[in-house]
C-alpha positions in Angstrom: 47.0 66.5 41.0 47.8 70.0 39.7 44.8 71.5 41.4 45.9 70.0 44.8 49.5 71.4 44.4 48.2 74.7 43.3 46.0 75.1 46.4 48.9 73.9 48.7 51.1 76.4 47.4 48.4 79.1 47.9 48.0 77.9 51.6 51.6 78.0 52.2 52.0 81.4 50.6 49.1 82.9 52.9 50.7 81.3 56.0 54.0 82.8 55.2 52.4 86.3 54.6 50.4 86.1 57.8 53.4 85.0 59.8 55.6 87.8 58.5 52.8 90.4 59.3 52.7 88.9 62.6 56.5 89.2 63.2 56.2 92.9 61.8 53.7 93.8 64.3 55.6 92.3 66.9 58.7 94.2 65.9 56.5 97.5 65.7 55.1 96.7 69.1 58.4 96.4 70.7 60.0 99.5 68.9 57.2 101.4 70.0 57.8 100.2 73.7 61.5 101.2 73.2 60.4 104.8 72.2 58.1 105.1 75.0 60.9 104.1 77.4 63.4 106.7 75.9 60.9 109.5 75.6 59.5 108.9 79.3 63.1 109.0 80.6 63.7 112.0 78.9 60.7 113.9 80.1 61.7 113.0 83.5 65.2 113.8 82.9 64.2 117.4 81.4 62.0 118.0 84.4 65.4 117.3 86.7 67.0 120.0 84.8 64.3 122.5 85.0 64.2 121.9 89.1 68.1 122.2 89.2 68.0 125.5 87.4 65.5 126.7 90.0 67.9 125.2 92.6 65.4 122.7 93.8 68.0 120.0 94.5 65.9 117.5 96.2 63.3 117.5 93.6 65.8 117.5 90.7 67.4 114.4 92.4 63.8 112.6 92.4 63.4 113.5 88.6 67.0 112.2 87.7 66.3 109.0 89.7 63.1 108.6 88.0 64.7 108.9 84.5 66.8 106.1 85.5 64.1 103.6 87.1 62.0 104.3 84.1 64.5 101.7 82.3 64.9 99.5 85.1 61.1 99.1 85.8 60.3 98.3 82.1 59.7 94.8 81.0 62.1 95.1 78.5 65.8 94.4 79.4 68.1 97.3 78.7 70.5 94.6 77.1 67.9 93.5 74.6 68.4 96.8 72.4 71.4 98.7 71.3 69.4 102.0 71.4 68.4 101.3 75.1 71.7 100.2 76.2 73.5 103.4 74.6 70.8 105.7 76.0 70.8 104.3 79.5 74.7 104.2 79.6 75.0 107.9 78.6 71.8 108.8 81.0 74.0 107.0 84.0 77.2 108.9 83.0 75.5 112.2 82.7 73.4 112.0 85.9 76.8 111.1 87.7 78.7 114.0 86.3 75.7 116.4 87.4 76.0 115.0 90.9 79.8 115.1 91.3 80.9 118.1 88.7 84.5 118.6 88.0 86.8 120.4 85.7 88.0 117.5 84.2 84.7 115.8 83.3 81.6 117.9 82.7 78.3 116.4 82.1 77.5 116.2 78.3 73.9 117.0 78.5 73.5 117.8 74.6 75.4 114.7 73.8 72.9 112.5 76.0 69.8 114.2 74.0 71.7 113.2 70.9 72.3 109.7 72.0 68.8 109.1 73.1 67.2 110.8 70.3 65.1 113.2 72.5 63.3 115.8 70.1 64.5 119.0 71.9 63.9 122.3 70.8 65.9 125.5 71.3 64.6 126.0 74.8 65.7 122.7 75.9 69.3 123.4 74.6 69.3 126.6 76.3 68.4 125.1 79.6 71.1 122.4 79.0 73.5 125.0 78.6 72.3 127.1 81.7 72.6 124.0 83.8 76.0 123.1 82.5 77.4 126.5 83.6 75.9 126.2 86.8 77.6 122.9 87.6 81.2 124.3 86.8 82.8 123.8 90.0 84.2 127.0 91.9 87.7 127.3 92.5 88.2 126.9 96.2 91.2 127.2 98.4 91.5 125.1 101.4 93.8 125.3 104.2 96.3 122.5 105.1 94.0 121.1 107.7 91.8 119.5 105.0 90.4 115.9 106.4 89.9 112.7 105.1 93.1 111.3 103.7 94.1 113.5 100.9 97.4 113.3 99.5 98.4 116.6 99.5 101.4 117.9 97.3 100.3 121.6 97.6 98.5 123.8 100.1 95.8 124.6 97.5 93.2 121.7 96.9 90.0 121.8 95.1 87.2 119.8 96.5 83.6 119.4 95.3 81.6 120.1 98.2 79.1 122.7 97.4 78.1 121.4 94.0 77.1 117.9 95.1 73.9 117.3 93.3 71.9 114.8 92.0 69.7 111.7 92.8 71.2 110.6 96.1 68.7 109.2 98.6 71.5 108.9 101.1 71.3 110.5 104.5 74.4 111.8 106.2 75.4 113.0 109.8 78.1 115.5 110.7 81.4 114.0 111.3 83.1 114.4 114.8 86.3 115.7 112.8 84.8 118.9 112.0 84.5 119.3 116.1 88.2 117.9 116.8 89.9 120.9 114.4 88.2 123.4 116.6 88.9 121.7 120.0 91.0 123.6 122.5 91.8 122.0 125.9 91.3 123.8 128.9 93.9 124.4 131.6 92.6 121.7 134.0 92.7 119.2 130.9 96.5 120.2 130.2 97.6 119.8 133.9 99.0 116.5 134.2 101.7 117.1 136.9 99.5 118.7 139.6 96.9 116.2 139.2 97.4 113.1 141.3 94.6 110.9 139.5 96.2 112.1 135.9 99.6 111.2 137.4 98.7 107.6 138.2 96.8 107.4 134.5 100.2 108.6 133.0 102.2 106.1 134.9 99.7 103.3 133.4 100.2 104.7 129.7 104.0 104.3 130.5 103.5 100.7 131.7 101.2 99.7 128.6 103.9 101.0 126.2 106.8 99.3 127.9 105.0 95.9 128.0 103.5 96.5 124.5 100.3 95.2 125.6 98.5 97.2 123.0 99.8 95.5 120.0 102.0 98.3 118.9 104.4 100.8 120.2 104.3 104.7 120.3 105.9 107.1 122.1 104.7 108.2 125.6 103.6 112.2 125.8 101.8 114.1 128.2 99.4 115.3 125.5 97.9 111.8 125.3 97.1 111.8 129.0 95.7 115.4 128.5 93.0 114.0 126.0 92.2 111.4 128.7 91.4 114.2 131.1 89.3 115.8 128.4 87.3 112.5 128.0 87.0 112.0 131.5 85.5 115.7 132.0 83.5 117.6 129.4 84.1 115.0 126.7 82.8 112.2 128.6 79.7 111.9 126.6 81.3 111.7 123.4 83.7 108.8 124.6 80.5 107.0 126.1 78.5 107.3 122.8 81.6 106.1 121.0 82.5 103.0 123.2 78.8 101.9 123.0 78.4 102.2 119.2 81.8 100.5 119.0 80.1 97.2 119.9 78.2 97.3 116.5 81.3 97.5 114.3 84.4 96.8 116.5 84.2 92.8 116.1 84.1 93.2 112.2 86.8 95.8 112.1 89.4 93.6 114.4 88.8 90.7 112.2 89.5 92.7 108.9 92.4 94.6 110.5 93.9 91.1 111.7 93.4 89.6 108.2 95.4 92.6 106.7 98.3 92.4 109.2 97.3 95.6 111.0 97.4 95.7 114.8 93.7 95.6 115.8 93.9 98.1 118.5 94.4 100.9 115.5 90.9 100.0 114.5 89.8 102.6 117.2 90.7 105.3 114.8 87.4 104.6 113.4 85.8 106.1 116.6 87.7 109.4 116.3 87.1 109.5 112.6 83.2 108.9 112.5 82.0 107.9 116.0 81.2 104.7 114.5 78.5 106.2 112.2 78.7 104.7 108.7 76.8 107.8 107.2 79.1 110.5 108.7 80.3 113.3 106.5 82.7 115.8 107.3 82.9 119.4 105.4 85.5 118.1 103.2 83.4 115.7 101.7 85.1 112.6 103.8 82.5 110.0 104.3 81.9 106.8 106.1 83.1 105.1 109.2 86.4 105.6 107.8 86.2 109.2 106.6 87.6 108.5 103.0 87.5 111.5 100.7 86.6 110.3 96.9 90.1 110.3 95.6 91.7 108.2 98.5 88.6 105.8 98.4 89.1 105.3 94.8 92.9 104.5 95.4 92.1 101.7 97.5 89.2 100.1 95.6 86.1 101.9 96.9 83.7 102.7 94.1 81.6 105.7 93.8 79.0 105.8 91.1 75.6 106.6 90.6 74.3 103.6 92.0 76.9 103.0 95.0 79.2 104.9 97.4 81.4 102.2 98.9 82.9 104.8 101.4 79.7 104.3 103.5 80.0 100.5 103.3 80.9 98.3 106.5 83.3 95.7 105.4 84.6 97.0 102.0 85.4 100.4 103.6 86.8 98.9 106.5 89.3 96.9 104.4 90.1 99.7 102.3 91.1 101.7 105.6 93.2 98.7 107.0 95.1 98.7 103.5 95.6 102.4 103.6 97.0 102.1 107.1 99.3 99.4 106.0 100.7 101.5 103.3 101.3 104.3 105.4 102.8 102.2 108.2 105.5 100.9 105.5 105.9 104.4 104.2 107.1 105.5 107.6 109.1 102.6 108.7 106.2 101.1 111.0 105.7 104.4 112.9 102.0 104.2 113.8 101.9 107.9 115.0 103.2 109.1 111.6 100.8 106.7 110.0 97.8 108.0 111.8 98.8 111.4 111.0 99.2 110.9 107.2 95.8 109.2 107.4 94.3 112.4 108.7 96.2 115.3 106.6 97.8 113.3 103.9 101.3 112.1 103.2 102.5 115.4 101.7 101.6 117.5 104.9 103.6 114.7 106.9 106.5 114.5 104.6 106.8 118.3 104.8 106.7 118.3 108.4 109.4 115.7 108.9 111.4 117.5 106.5 111.1 120.7 108.6 111.7 118.7 111.6 114.7 116.9 110.3 113.6 113.5 111.8 110.9 111.2 111.2 109.3 111.3 114.7 105.7 112.4 115.3 106.3 114.6 118.3 109.3 116.4 116.7 107.3 117.1 113.6 104.1 118.0 115.8 104.5 121.9 115.7 104.8 121.8 111.8 101.4 119.5 111.3 97.9 121.0 110.6 96.2 121.9 113.7 93.5 119.0 113.4 96.1 116.5 113.0 97.8 117.8 116.1 94.7 117.1 117.9 93.9 113.7 115.9 97.0 111.6 116.8 97.0 111.9 120.7 93.2 111.7 120.5 93.4 108.2 118.9 95.9 107.1 121.4 93.9 108.3 124.5 90.8 106.5 122.9 92.9 103.2 122.5 94.0 103.4 126.2 90.5 104.0 127.6 88.9 101.4 125.4 91.3 98.7 126.4 90.8 99.7 130.3 87.6 101.2 130.6 87.2 100.6 134.3 90.9 102.4 134.9 89.6 105.4 133.4 85.9 105.5 134.6 84.0 104.0 131.8 83.4 100.6 133.3 79.7 101.3 133.3 79.6 101.5 129.6 78.2 98.3 127.9 78.9 98.2 124.1 76.0 97.7 121.9 75.5 94.1 120.4 77.4 93.5 117.1 75.5 94.2 114.0 75.1 91.1 112.5 74.4 90.4 108.9 74.7 87.7 106.1 76.5 88.9 102.8 75.2 87.2 99.6 75.5 88.1 96.0 72.3 89.2 94.1 71.4 89.7 90.5 71.9 92.8 88.6 69.4 95.8 89.3 67.7 94.1 92.2 64.7 95.9 93.7 65.0 96.2 97.4 61.4 95.9 97.8 61.8 92.2 96.6 64.9 91.6 98.5 63.1 93.0 102.0 60.2 90.6 101.2 62.5 87.6 100.3 64.4 88.3 103.8 61.2 89.1 105.7 62.2 92.8 106.6 61.7 96.3 105.5 63.4 98.2 102.9 64.3 100.6 105.6 66.3 98.3 107.5 67.8 97.0 104.1 69.1 100.6 103.5 70.3 100.6 107.2 72.1 97.6 106.6 73.6 98.7 103.0 74.2 102.5 103.7 76.3 102.4 100.5 73.5 101.9 98.1 72.3 105.2 96.6 68.8 104.2 95.9 66.5 101.3 96.4 67.9 99.3 93.3 71.5 97.3 93.4 73.8 98.3 90.7 73.5 96.9 87.2 75.7 93.9 87.7 75.8 91.1 90.3 76.3 92.4 93.7 76.9 91.7 97.3 74.7 93.1 99.6 74.0 92.5 103.5 70.6 90.9 104.6 69.6 90.2 108.1 71.3 87.4 109.7 70.0 83.8 109.1 68.3 85.0 106.2 70.7 84.4 103.5 69.4 80.7 102.4 65.8 82.2 102.3 66.9 84.8 99.9 68.8 82.7 97.9 66.0 80.2 97.4 63.9 82.9 96.1 66.5 84.1 93.5 67.1 80.6 92.3 63.3 80.4 91.6 63.3 83.8 89.6 64.5 84.9 86.4 67.3 87.4 86.6 65.3 89.7 84.1 62.5 89.9 86.8 64.4 91.0 89.9 63.4 94.6 89.5 59.7 94.3 88.5 58.4 91.4 91.0 57.1 91.4 94.5 56.3 88.4 96.9 53.3 87.5 98.9 53.5 85.1 101.7 50.7 82.7 101.6 49.1 80.8 104.5 48.0 77.1 104.7 44.9 76.6 102.8 44.9 79.8 100.9 43.7 80.1 97.2 45.2 82.0 94.3 41.9 83.9 94.1 42.5 85.0 97.7 45.9 86.1 97.0 44.6 88.0 93.8 42.1 89.9 95.9 44.6 91.3 98.3 47.3 92.0 95.4 45.5 93.3 92.7 46.9 90.8 90.5 44.8 88.1 88.3 44.9 84.5 89.1 46.2 84.0 85.5 49.1 86.4 86.1 49.7 84.9 89.4 49.9 81.3 88.2 52.0 82.4 85.2 54.7 83.9 87.7 54.8 80.6 89.7 54.9 77.7 87.0 54.4 74.4 88.6 52.9 75.8 91.7 49.1 74.4 91.7 48.3 75.9 95.0 50.0 78.8 96.7 52.7 77.6 99.3 55.2 79.8 101.2 56.3 82.9 99.3 54.8 83.4 95.7 55.7 85.8 93.1 53.6 88.7 92.3 54.3 90.4 89.0 54.2 94.2 89.0 52.3 95.6 85.8 54.6 98.2 84.0 51.6 99.4 81.8 50.7 102.9 82.4 47.2 103.2 84.1 47.5 99.7 85.9 46.0 99.4 89.2 49.2 97.5 90.3 51.7 99.2 92.1 55.1 98.3 93.7 53.4 97.1 96.7 55.1 95.0 99.7 52.8 92.1 100.3 53.0 90.1 103.6 51.2 87.3 105.3 47.3 88.2 105.4 46.0 89.1 108.8 42.3 89.2 109.6 42.3 92.9 109.3 43.9 92.9 105.9 41.6 90.2 104.8 38.5 92.4 105.8 40.0 95.6 104.1 41.9 94.4 101.0 38.7 94.1 98.7 37.6 97.6 100.1 40.7 99.5 99.7 40.4 103.2 97.8 42.8 103.7 95.1 43.9 107.4 95.1 46.3 109.5 93.0 49.0 111.4 94.3 49.7 115.0 93.3 52.9 116.6 92.3 55.2 116.9 95.2 53.1 114.8 97.5 54.6 112.4 100.2 52.5 109.5 101.6 51.8 111.3 104.7 50.4 113.9 102.7 48.2 111.7 100.7 46.9 110.0 103.9 46.3 112.9 105.7 44.1 114.4 102.8 42.2 111.2 102.9 41.5 111.1 106.5 43.8 108.0 107.2 46.9 107.2 109.4 50.1 107.8 107.5 51.8 105.1 109.0 49.1 102.5 108.0 48.9 103.8 104.5 52.8 103.6 104.0 53.0 100.2 105.4 50.1 99.2 103.2 51.5 100.3 99.9 55.3 99.1 100.9 56.9 102.6 101.4 57.8 104.9 104.2 55.4 107.9 105.3 58.0 110.5 103.9 58.3 108.8 100.7 57.9 111.2 97.8 55.5 110.4 95.0 55.2 111.3 91.6 52.3 113.0 90.2 49.7 110.2 89.4 51.3 107.6 91.5 48.3 105.5 92.8 48.2 104.9 96.4 45.9 102.5 98.3 43.9 103.9 101.0 42.9 100.8 103.3 39.3 100.7 104.6 39.1 101.7 108.2 
């Protein structure tokens, strides 16, 4: 009995010993992975600093982007370890401060190194100091004609325009406000009295105001007709393009303005602000359909982080614009001309003009307003009149573009747009078009509402109900065909059958969209590829595709040309765009001809 008991105790002790060793090994393995994530991110961040020092802003943006993506593409959740949490949070803050430097909050690059535990030497610290000095915003004096809704309390306003750097994959277009500030009407455009057509149209303005047919009142003034003259002549193309593009957004804008209690026709302000371009940006860093500068956008709930700039959003920015206009209309006793003026040049400028004029009337205050604002208000009123009676003013031939339709859904934190595109049967490029406020191909690190193609909301939600939240940034989808085997999908995706079945528990045979795990192990042949329904061409070439490695500074097009392939075909095959910038060593598949 004692012999049996002795051996039993020995067995238990050995089992406990082996279990402890196994647990220790697991902990060490995880810690090793954490160390590598932090070190790799630090290397990418340091490369970004070197690029920034050499004034290679695009390259530095890519490196900073990569330093963040290393955390997000790992199999470990950032929330699983306090070191990862602290380093990642400090990294986001620092990259944001690099991109939007200010005197108030400068990027704490050395503090980031200490938080992450990067092994920096004196050269690295000198580099950090050099970059920090370069990022100090230059003092700038702007004229009072600053556009974009700034609340000016003095003539001198510092705006961070030249120093905008960082990882920003958004693309912008010039704002029409920049040209508006320079516009000078010709003698013919100014002539209303001696032009019979202009006289007749001016009478129509008086009639529309008297009958309140536009939903709000304003004072009739010859300058409104003068801008109509401009648009009927040399400004015709501008008006035609604006009326056409208005079809994409005006239905949405009318709905939101109506919900916020704003006259729907006031929404035509968006045509003058941006020509209905969500990525329009002015010299003063005003951005989006409604041309918010950062400060005013923040006042009305538009977030501007390393992940999103909601000034470029559709719905959120439109609602913020309606609320800002409502605030201004209340401030000026329901006077929409003064509200529009303040939207352009700020309440401070309008208040001073009113004090100098001695009355709260736009046309009385007109001489004391900035030049751009003097052009701005009659321009909007002229646009409203033309838009409501296009045939009356010679624009009846313009057919507005179809409304831009989309579904709005909430997706998990840090969702990769590659997965979202596959789930909604579209491209990442089109998702970026529907979501111009996203600053990269990843949603923010919290549940977030995004726009997807119309009719696809249920399909996308069905996918996200099946996938764990921790996998939304390292999983792709493949669309199977009836009768297709796991082996066939494995052949065309480069993922083993075992891994495919593990990613799709309970699915004995492929059906519909199946999950394809993306390996995060360096050297793996699996990349973030966009998988689609197999065609006869894909089936014939999938197993014969060559895998090549990109060099530093390569784009998909460069790699394709170097290997004698069509850039468009290679980009599509790898789920990328022809101009996508590739990191050194990135594996790209070249399909067989």
